N, C-alpha and C positions, 0 to 999 in steps of 0.2 A: 222212666228216664227223664221225663219232663220235670219230675219232682227233684231229682238229683241236680239237674241244671239250675233249678230255682234256688236250691240250697247253696250251690257253689257261687252263684251270682250274689246272693245275700251275704255270704261270707266275704267275698271280694269287696263288695261295697262297704261292709263294716270295717274291714282292714283299711281301705282307702280313707274312709271317714275318720277313723281313729288316727291315721297318719296325719291328715289335714288338721285335726284338732290339736295334735301334739305340736305341729309346726307353728300354728298360729298362736299357741299358748305358751310357747317356749320363750320366756322373757329375755333369756340370754341372747337370742338372735337379734333383738332390737336394741341392745346396749352398744354403746361405742359409736353411734352414728351422730356425731355432734354437728350442729349447724355451722356451715362455713361462714367465717366472718365477712362482713360486707367490705371492710377495708383493712389492710395490714398497716398502712401508714397514713398520716395526715396529708402527706404530699399527694397521695392518690386522690384524696378529696379535692384538693386544689386543682389537680389536673382535670378532674371530671367537670368541675363547675366553671372552668375557663376554656373548655375545648371549642366553644362556638365563637370565641373572641377574634380568632385569626381571620384576616382577609388576605386575598392573593391578587396579584396583578402581574402582567407579563410584559417584558421588554423584548421586542422583536428585532429592532435595529439599533445596535450600540454605536453606530457612526453618526447619529443625529442626537441632539439634546432631547431629553424626555422630561415631562412634568406630570406628576400624578397627584390628584386630589383624593384624600382619604375620607372614609365615612365620618371620622371624628373632627374633620375640618382642617387637618394638616395638609401641607403641600410639600412634596419631595421632588427635588430637582436633580436629575442625572445628566451631567454634561457629556460631551462627546468622549468616548473611550474611558468611561468611568468604571469599567468592570475588568477584573483580571482574575487570575488563578495562581496557585503556587506552582509555577513552572510549565503551565500548559496553555493552549489556546482556548478562549471562551467560545463555546458553540451555542448559538442562539436557537430557539428563544430562551430567555432567562425568566424563571419563575421567582417572584419576590413574595416573601411572607412578611406580614406586618400585624402588630398588635399595638394599640395605643390606649393609654390610661390617663384619665384626668380626675376621676372621682375617688374619694377616699375608700369607699366600699370596693371599688374595682381593684384598687391597690391591694387591699386585704385578700380579695379573691385569688390574686396571684401570689400569695404568700410573700408579701413584700412590705418593707417599711421605708420611710423616707429618712434614712440616717446614713451618715458616713462615720465609721467607727462608733463612738458613743455620742455623736453630735446630731441633734435633730435638724432636718431640712424642710424648707417650704418648697413645695413642688409647683412648677409651672406646666409640667407635662412630661410624660414618660412614654417611650415607645421601644418596641423590639422590631428589628428588621434583619432579614437574612435573605440570601438568594442562592439558587442553584441553576446551572445551565442544563441543556437538554440531556446531557450524559449523567446528571446527578452530581456534578462536581461543584463544590461550594465556591462561590465567587467572592472576590475581595473588592470592596468599594474604594474609589479614589475620587476625591473632590465632590462628593455628594453633599447636598445641603438640604436641611429640613426647616420648614417654616411652621411654627406652632402658634395657633391663635391664642390670645389671652382669654382663658375661660376657667381658671382655677381661682381659689381664694388665696391670693398672694399680693394683695394691695400693700404698697410700700416697699416691696422686694423686687419689683420688676427689673430695676437696673443693677441688681446685685446677683443675678443668676449666674451659676457656673455650669459648665458642661461636665456631667458626671456619667460614668459608665458602670455597668453592673458588676457586683461581686456578691459573695455570700458571707453571712455570719452564722455562728453556731447558737442554737437554742436547745433546750433539753429534748424536744421532740424531733430534732433534725437540724435543718438549716433554714435561714430566711434570706430572701434577696435584699441586698443593701447596695451601697454606692461608694465609688472611689473616683479620684480626680482623673481627668483625661486631658489630652493635648488640645482638644477643641475649644472653641469659644462660643459665647452666647451674647447676642446683641438684641436689645429691645427697641422697637420702633413704635412709639405711641400712635403714629398716624397710619401705620400699615394695616391692611385688612379692615375688618369691620369694627374691631375693638382693640387694636394694637396687636403686635406680632413679635414673636421671638425667632431670631435666625440662629440656627445651629450649624456650624460648618464641620467638616471632617467627620461626617457620619460613618460609624463603624458597624460591622455586623454585631448583633447581640443587643443588650439593653442599653439605651441612651436616654438622657434626661436633661432638663434644665431645672436646676434647684439651687436654692440659696440657703446659707446657714441661718438658722433661727437666731434672731437678735433679741436676747432678753432685755437689754437696756432700751432698745427701740420701743418696746411695749411696756416698759416700767414694771417688769415682772421678775420676781425672785425665782431662781431655779430650784426645783425640788424633785421629789421622786415619790413613788407609791408602790404598794404591794397588793396583789389580788389572791384571794383564796377561792378555789372552785370546789365547794364542799362535797359534791357528789361525784367528782371525777376520780379516776383511778390513780392518777399521778401525771406529772408534767412530761413524761416520756410519751404520753398519748394525749396530751392536752396542750393547747396553745391559747394565748391571750393577746389581743391587739387593743390599742386605744387610738381613736380618731379624734383629733382636735377640732372643736366646732368653729374656731376663729379662722384658722388657716388650713390649707391642704397639707397637713402633717399627720403621718401615721407612725405609731410606735408599736413595735413588737416587744413584749416582755420576755426577757431572756435569762434573767438571773433567778434561778430556783433554789430554794432551801426547804427545810422541813415545815416552814410556816406559810409558804406560798411562792409566788413568782413575782419578780420586781422589774421595774424599769431601770435603766441606767441611772446612777446617782447624778443628780443635778441636770437631768435632761428634760424635765417637765416644768412648764411655767406655773407657778403658784397662782391659784384662782381661776385657772382655765376649766371650762366645761367640755365634756365630750362623751363619747360612747365606748364602753368596754364590750368586746366581742370575744367570747370563749367558744372554742371548737374542740370537741373531745371524741375519742373513740372508746366506748365502753363495751367490752367483749366484741370488739370489731364493728359495732354499730355506731352510726353517726349521731352525735348529740351536740347541741349548741345553745347559746343564750346570749342576750345582750343586756346591758344596764347603763342608764344615763347617770353620770357622776360629775361632781365638781371637786377639783383637787384643792384641798386646803393645806397640804404639806405633810409628807410622811404618813399618808393615809394607809389604812388596810381595808380594802373593799372585799366584801363577801358576795359571791354569786353562785348560781347553779346552772346546770345545763339540762336540756330535755331532748328526748328523741325527736328526730325530724328527717325529712328526705333531702337529698342533695339539691333538688330543684327548689325546695323551700329556702335552704341556706343561700343558694344563688340569688333568689329573688330578694331576700332580706339584705344581702350585701350590695346588690345592684342599686337598691333604693337609697343607700347612704351617699349623699352628694359629695 
């Protein structure tokens, strides 16, 4: 009897072992499990590398004037009764959300350029502001004023700044944040603050900025354009290219793609200017990026490549661009 049990156990083990061998050696079972892409769109990359930029502050009493100093040096003034809603009462406290941008690399991180239509702009400062009351209802600002310290490369343009608000333009990989005229005004005071200050009135929810049209004549520069080829990228539906001007706080997103590369707007780049190209691409869903320092001689075609990298590395690279 013991011998029969031993034979039965041996047979059962052999069948089990055979079954395990067949399962682990059936290659068809391991086919079709593709790696999930890290990113579906480039906007997902921008969202990830900017999520720590937002700061919050709270307005408790809307019946007294309020002033808030921001981490970037801006001051925002809320006069009495400067909050409303579309048809309802504002219930305090109000949570204010703010992002402020002064550096070229931070503008790129936010998938943004300093352009209105096809015209380059010199930026004195960019900020996003919005608010919700305790019920989550979006508030409408009235009479709010922002004071932006002079801290960008905009020498000679201080008194030519316009109040511009956000819009989007199309590029092959999606959209890019750009600018349009608003009803507000910008006034520069050389003596205000530590180094001069811009006053922006009629602050609205969303993107706001003080920017001036780039003056080619002022800098005795001929307007031109250039093209970029990213040789190892899959295509410009998954690749974007930016150019940061070394002389002024000007950021260009290249938006005109054809079979030979992607180009700036015609006549939007000063001939002789130096700057940095930044290419960001998704290759099989994985993040790749690269930079290249260039000088624009006119109608150039620049060639560059991208390499794999982590979002934190891209964030650090862009944050370091002044």
